[in-house]
C-alpha positions in Angstrom: 13.6 14.6 -1.3 10.8 12.6 -2.6 7.4 14.2 -2.7 4.5 11.9 -3.5 0.9 13.1 -4.0 -1.9 10.8 -3.7 -4.7 11.2 -6.1 -7.5 9.2 -4.5 -10.8 8.5 -6.4 -14.3 9.1 -5.1 -14.5 5.5 -3.6 -11.3 5.8 -1.6 -12.1 9.4 -0.3 -15.3 8.0 0.8 -13.6 5.3 2.8 -11.1 7.8 4.3 -14.0 9.8 5.5 -16.0 6.8 6.8 -13.0 5.7 8.8 -12.1 9.2 9.8 -8.7 9.0 8.4 -6.8 12.4 7.8 -5.5 12.2 4.3 -2.8 14.7 5.0 -1.6 12.6 7.8 -1.8 9.5 5.9 0.2 11.0 2.9 2.9 12.5 5.3 3.5 9.1 7.0 3.8 7.3 3.5 6.1 10.0 2.1 8.2 9.7 5.4 8.4 5.9 4.9 9.5 6.3 1.3 12.0 8.9 1.9 13.5 7.2 4.8 14.1 4.0 2.6 15.2 6.0 -0.6 17.7 8.6 0.3 18.5 11.1 -2.4 19.6 14.6 -2.7 17.6 15.5 -5.7 14.0 16.5 -5.6 11.5 14.1 -7.2 7.7 14.5 -7.4 5.4 11.7 -8.3 1.6 11.4 -8.6 0.2 8.1 -7.3 -3.5 7.1 -8.1 -5.4 5.4 -5.6 -8.3 3.7 -6.9 -11.1 1.8 -5.2 -12.2 -1.4 -6.8 -15.1 -3.6 -5.7 -13.2 -6.7 -4.7 -11.7 -8.3 -1.6 -7.9 -8.0 -2.7 -6.0 -5.1 -3.6 -3.3 -5.0 -6.5 -0.5 -3.1 -8.1 0.7 -3.6 -11.5 4.5 -3.2 -11.7 5.7 -0.1 -13.0 2.3 1.8 -13.1 1.5 4.9 -11.0 -1.9 3.6 -9.9 -2.7 1.4 -6.9 -6.1 -0.6 -6.7 -7.4 -1.1 -3.2 -10.3 -3.6 -2.6 -13.3 -1.8 -1.0 -14.7 -5.0 0.4 -13.2 -5.8 3.9 -12.2 -9.5 4.2 -13.1 -11.4 7.4 -13.5 -8.2 9.4 -16.1 -8.1 12.1 -15.9 -4.5 13.5 -15.3 -1.1 12.0 -11.9 -0.9 13.5 -11.0 -4.2 11.9 -12.1 -2.9 8.4 -10.3 0.4 9.1 -7.1 -1.4 9.7 -7.6 -3.7 6.8 -8.2 -0.6 4.5 -5.1 1.2 5.8 -2.7 -1.8 5.6 -4.0 -2.6 2.2 -2.8 0.8 1.1 0.6 0.3 2.8 1.1 -3.0 1.1 0.3 -1.8 -2.3 2.2 1.6 -1.7 5.3 -0.5 -0.7 5.1 -2.4 -3.9 4.9 0.8 -5.9 8.1 2.0 -4.0 9.7 -1.2 -4.9 9.0 -1.0 -8.6 9.3 2.9 -9.3 11.7 4.3 -6.6 14.1 1.1 -5.9 13.8 -0.2 -9.4 13.2 -3.7 -8.3 12.6 -5.9 -11.5 9.3 -7.4 -11.7 10.8 -11.0 -11.9 11.7 -10.7 -8.3 8.0 -11.2 -7.7 8.5 -15.1 -8.1 5.2 -16.3 -7.2 2.1 -17.0 -9.2 -1.7 -16.4 -8.5 -1.9 -20.0 -7.4 0.9 -19.5 -4.7 -1.0 -16.4 -3.5 -4.1 -18.4 -3.4 -2.7 -21.2 -1.5 -0.7 -18.9 0.5 2.4 -21.2 0.3 6.1 -20.5 0.8 6.7 -19.0 -2.4 4.5 -16.1 -1.6 4.8 -15.9 2.1 8.7 -16.0 2.1 9.1 -13.8 -1.0 11.5 -10.7 0.2 9.3 -8.2 -1.6 6.3 -9.5 0.2 8.2 -9.6 3.5 8.8 -5.9 3.2 5.2 -5.1 2.4 4.1 -7.0 5.5 6.6 -4.9 7.5 5.0 -1.6 6.3 1.6 -3.1 7.2 2.9 -3.4 10.7 4.0 0.1 10.8 0.7 1.1 9.3 -0.9 -0.5 12.3 1.4 1.5 14.8 0.6 4.6 12.8 -3.2 4.0 13.1 -2.8 3.6 16.7 -0.9 6.9 17.2 -3.4 9.0 15.3 
């Protein structure tokens, strides 16, 4: 079993309260996804920091135990859209953490550059690691609809 505890900074906790997100349910859902993906008989405990940054984009630095979530919603008009954007950003970056730490995917598998990301070309959009992240974003939207 993998037990992941999320250590959120003040900015993330404030956003969770603003969007009325139950941190415990979010944590249980993300733990479920990680445990479903990476089966193990041993008990593993991890602490992941979730840090809010004053930006539109979120990021994860390969091999680290910290996820940075952009606090400025990109192209969102309603509170529900901002909530969905915030939650999918967490799911996306957490999926990268799972790839790096739990699945031990080498960083060179992320074979796209900042230019590819900016242009949103096939190097970024069809990268297998990114496709997996987008799947978790869809799961997060379904989770959000349920709670």
